N, C-alpha and C positions, 0 to 999 in steps of 0.2 A: 214856272215852266215844268212840265211833266215829261219825263224821259222814259222810254221803253227800250230795252235791249232784248230782242227776241231771236232765238235760233230756229232754223228749220222753217223759214217763212215761204218757201217756194211752192208749198202745197199743203193740203190737209189742215189740221188744227192750227199749225203755225201761220198759214196764210190767213185763215179766218181770225186768229188772234190779232194779227197785225191790222187787219181791217177794222176790227172792233176797237182796238186802241186808238186808231186814227180818227174814229168817229167823234172823239173828244174835240177835234178841230183845232182852232188856233190855240197856241200855247202848248202844243204837244209835238214832241220830236221822237221819231223812231229810228233805231238802228236795227235794220233787218239783215240777219246773217243767214246766208244759204249758199250752196254751191252754184245754183243757176239763176237766182233771182225770181221775181214774180211780176209779170205784166199786170195781173189782176190787182196786186197790192199797189203798184205804182199808179195805176189808173184811179183806184179808189182814193188813195191818199191825195192825189192831185186835185180831186174834187172836194176834199174835206177841209182843207185849210191847214192840215197838219204838215209837218216837214218829215220827209223820209230820207234816210241814208241807206242805200242799197249796197250792202257789203258782200261781195262774192268771196267766200272763204270755205276751205275744206277743214272741218273740225277734226279730222284725223291727224292733221299736222299740228299736234299739240305744242311742239316747240315754238310755234309762231304765235301762240295765243297771247303771250306777254305783249308783243308788238300790237296785236289787234286791240287789246284793251287800252293800251296807251293811245292809240289812234282814236278810239271812241271817246275817251275822256278829254281829249283835246277839243272835242265838239260839245262838251257839256259845260254850261255856265254854272259853276258850283254855287256862286253867290245867289243865284235866282232859281236854284233847283228845289222845287217844292216836293217833288216825288221822283224816285228812281226805282224802276221795276225791271228786274232781270228775269226772263222766262227761258229756262233751259228746256226746250221742247224737242229739238232735233234728236233723232235716234234711228238705229237700224235694227233689223231682226236677225239677219244672217250672222253667223252660220246656224243652220237648222240641221239637227242630227245628233245622234248619241255623242256624249262628250269624248269618248274614246276614239272617235273618227274625225273630230274637228281639227283642222290644221292650226299650228301655232300662229301663222300669219293672219288667218281669218279671225281667231279669237282676239289677238292683239288689236287688230283694226276695230273690231266691235267694241272693245273696252275703251279704246281711245275716244271713239265717238260718243258712246253711251254713258261712260262713267268719268274718265279722266278729263275730257273737255269740259263738261259741266262743273266738275270740281274746280278746275283751274279758272274758268270764267268767274265762278262765284268768289273764289278766294281772291283773285286779282281785282275784282270790282269792290270787294270789301276794303282791300288795302288802298285802292285808288280813292274811294270815297272818304276814307279816314284821312288820307293825306290832304285832300281838298277841303276837309272839315265840312262836308255836306250835312247839314242838320235836318233837312227835310225827311219825310217818311221814305224808308228804303225797304224793298222787299226782294228776296231771292226765291223764286218759285221753281221747283223741280217737277217736271212732268214724269211720273213714274208709271206703274201698271199694277194690276192685280197680281201679275207674275212676280212682283217683289215679295209677295207673301205666300204664293202657292206655286209649287214646282210643277213644271210641265216636261214630259219626256221630249227630248229634242231641242229644248230651249235653255240649256244649262247656262250659256253665256248671257242670254237675255234676262233670265231670272236673277242670276248673280249680279249683273250690272244694275238692274233696277232696285234690288235689295240694298246694294251698296249705296246707291244714290239716296234712298230713303234714310238710311242711317247717317249719311253725310249731312242731310238736312237737319236731322235731330241734333247732331253734334254741333253744327254751326249755331243753332239756336241757343244751345247751352253756353257756347263760347261768347256769344254776343250779349248775353244777359247783363254783363257788368259794364258794357261799353257806354260812353256818353251819348253817342248817336248810333244806336244799334240797328243792324239789319234784322228785319223780320224774316224768318226762314220757314218755308212751308214746302210740303210735297203733296201732289195730288195725283191720284189714279183716276183718269177721266172716264174709264169704262171701255166698252168695245165700240169703236167709232168706224164709220164707213169711210175709210181712207185707203190709200194705195197699199199701206202695210197689210191691211186685211186681205187685199187681193193676193199679195205674196203668200199670206198664210193659207189661203184657199188653194193655191197652186202647189203647196208643199207635198212632197212624197209622203204618203201615210206610213211608209216604212221608217221614215226619218222623224215624222211628227204624228204620232198615233192619235192625237186629239183633233186632227184636221177636220173630220166629218162633223164634229160639233160646231166648228166655226162656219162650215158650209151651211149648216142648218140655220145658224143665226142670220146669215145673209138671206137665205131662202124664205125664212119666216118673218123678215122685216124687223129683226131685233137689233140691228146696228143703229147706233145713235148718229144723228146728223152732225157733221163737224162744225157747221155754223152755229147751231144751237149749243153745242158743247162749248164753243169759244165764248158765247154769251154768258154761260154759267161760270166759266173760268174767270171772266172779268168781274163777276159778282164776288167771287172769292178774293180776287185781287183788291177789291174795294171794301171788303168786309173787315172792319177794324176790330171786331169782337173776337177774331181768331187768335188763339194762343200760338206764339212762336214755337216751332218744333212739331206742330200738328201734322199728322199724316192723314190726308183727307180722301175718302172714297166719294167721288162726285155724285154717285147715285144716292148715297146716304145724305149728302149735303142737300141735294135737291128735295129730299123728303123731310129735311129738317133734323136728321139724325146724325149730328156731327160727332166724330170721334177723333180725339187728338192722339 
């Protein structure tokens, strides 16, 4: 049995990732985590033969993540788990604006969703899989951004959160190296995708986000990547057994065969 735990499946890349994972059909079970669910995923999965568990959950409620993971692992047959894949995809952009003007509440919410939640989900899945002695292939995939490596004015929280998540992925890989049944740990920057988050970027106040016009031009010039195609490439990364744990992957380079760990 192949199990996927995917966050942010209500739209965008997460929705397409869930559909791509479900295309494996019988023998696949998905745990789709989002605040609102997705009719598209439910409809697609219903026709694929895969099993979907639609979990409505607000990832900013980090104190409840322990119970969430316990509930998920009660649905996993450890003895017949051939593969377990966690994809931390959910994220928010706000607050947008100079660091000195962002409220404490807004920054705390951002970090709970973008950094603390994926850290806790990964950590708790590692612990639960170890307790269950799951010997099949296990992968924790963190969806990051080019903003993890390049600062943008107005995106201090977003850049810091994604950079932290990239370092977390590298640290987990180092820790898992000596485990009997280790998790593979990867982080992927998927590029600039035509999602709702990009709509938010284009609506930003240029006084708060000076690079806004560049993102508007990406859209006008047709340079945004399709989320469905991006999800297909992410699935190739998930299934790529040649990747070294701890790799930080730029999907654009991966697509060209120029992989950098």
